[in-house]
N, C-alpha and C positions, 0 to 999 in steps of 0.2 A: 302146825306141828312144831314141837320144840326142837331146838338144835341138839338137845341132849339125846334125842332118839335117832339121829342120823349118824351115819358112819363117815368120818372124814377120811379122805385119802391118806394113806401112809406115804409120806413124801419120799421115803427111802425106796419103797416099792415102785413108785412112779419113776424115780430117777433110774432105777435098775432096768426099766423097759426102754432103753435108748434105741431110737430107730437106726437102721444101718446108714452109714455114710453113703451118699449116692455115688455110683460109679458111672463115669462118662460113657456114652455110647460110641465115642470116637476112638480111633486106633490109639493105643497107649504108646506113642512114640516117645523115646527118652534119649537124652544125651548120655554119654558114659558117666558124667557127673550126676545126672538125674537118676541113673540106675543105682549108683552108690548111695544117693540120698534115700531112695526107696528101700534099699537093703538095710540102711541104718535105722530107718523108721520101723521096718519089720522087726529088727533085732530089739528095738526098744519096746515094741508091742509085745513080743514074746517075753521079755524080761518083766514087763508090767503084769502080764497074765500069770507068769510064774510067781511073782511076788504076791499077787492077789490070792492065788491058790495056797501059797505057803503060810499066809497070815493066819489061816484057820478061823478067821472071823468073818467069813463070807456072809453069814446070816446077819452080822452086825453092820457090814459095809458092802452091800450088794452093788452099790454104785461103782466102786473100783473094779469089781469083776466085770460088770456090764460094759464099762468103758474099755477095759483091756480086751475083752472078747470082740467088741465092735471094731476096735482098731486093728486087731489081729486079722479079722476077716477082711477088712478093707485093704491093708497092706499086703496080705497074702494074694489077694485077687490082682492088685496092681503089679506085684512082682511077677505073677504067673503070666500076665498079658503084656508085659513090657517088651518093646521091640527097640533095641538099641540102633540108633542111626548115627553113623559117623558123618561129620560135616565134610562136604566136598568143596574145594576151592576152585570154582569154575567162573567166578565173577558175577554170579547171580545170587540173589537173596535166597537162602536155603535154611532148612531146619538145622539148628545148632550154630548157625552163623549170626553175625551181627550186621546191622544196617544203620546207617546214619541218614536221617532225613532233615531237610530244611523246609520249614513252614513258610507260608506267604508273608508272615510278619518278621521273618529273619531268624526266628528261633531254630536251633538245631537240637535234635534228640537222637540218641543212640539206643537201639533195642536189640536184644538177643532173642531169637526165636527158639523156644524150648518146649518141653512136654508140659502137660497140664499141672502135674504135681510140682514141677520145678518153677513154674511161672511166679514172678514177683514184680509186678509193674512198678512199684515204688522203688525198686532197685534195678530197673532197666531190663527185665526179662518178661516176655509175653508168651502166652500159649500159642502153639501152632494153629489152633482153631479159633483164635481171637480174630475179630474183624480187621484189626491192624495187621496182623501177620498174613492173613489171607490177601489183603490188598497189596502187600509188599512182596510176597513170595514170587520168585521168578523174575523179578525186575533186576536191572543193571544200573550201574552208575550213569547218571544222565537221564534216566527214565523218570517219568512223572507218574504218580499214583494219586488216587483219591482216598483220603483218610478222614473219616468223620465229616464228610461232605466238603472238605477243603483239599485243594491240590497241594501236593508236597513233591519236592524234588529229592531223588536218591543221590546223595553226594559221596557216600562211601559204603563199600561192602567188604566185610572181613570174613 
């Protein structure tokens, strides 16, 4: 069969069918800063949705509307399920707090345990459901934990 007789997919229509962003099954624990970030992202999604509607060219650019709608659904759900947790200073590694560990090779690393949407490992924050956070939560200065199969010492908790 000749290519001339087949219908090629409309790239714009394919792009407009964006799948929903996956929502974690874990509790949506957030720090006060994390809640502010979710609210900011929700406001941006609302603005993008409004801009896509106002442009009047939804038929010409369905991708912008699909992206705005998807993000609006995601951030609305994350805001609705957000549970703000205030950090307690009781000397233990807790949600919202920071912990400094020393590895066997002498390297030290500091991590802040935050919500999933706020996590940014490259900048020192990890999700409360990450293996690292689970291994460290509840520990105190002087305790040992196993992280990625290696023993680490807790040297500071903030």
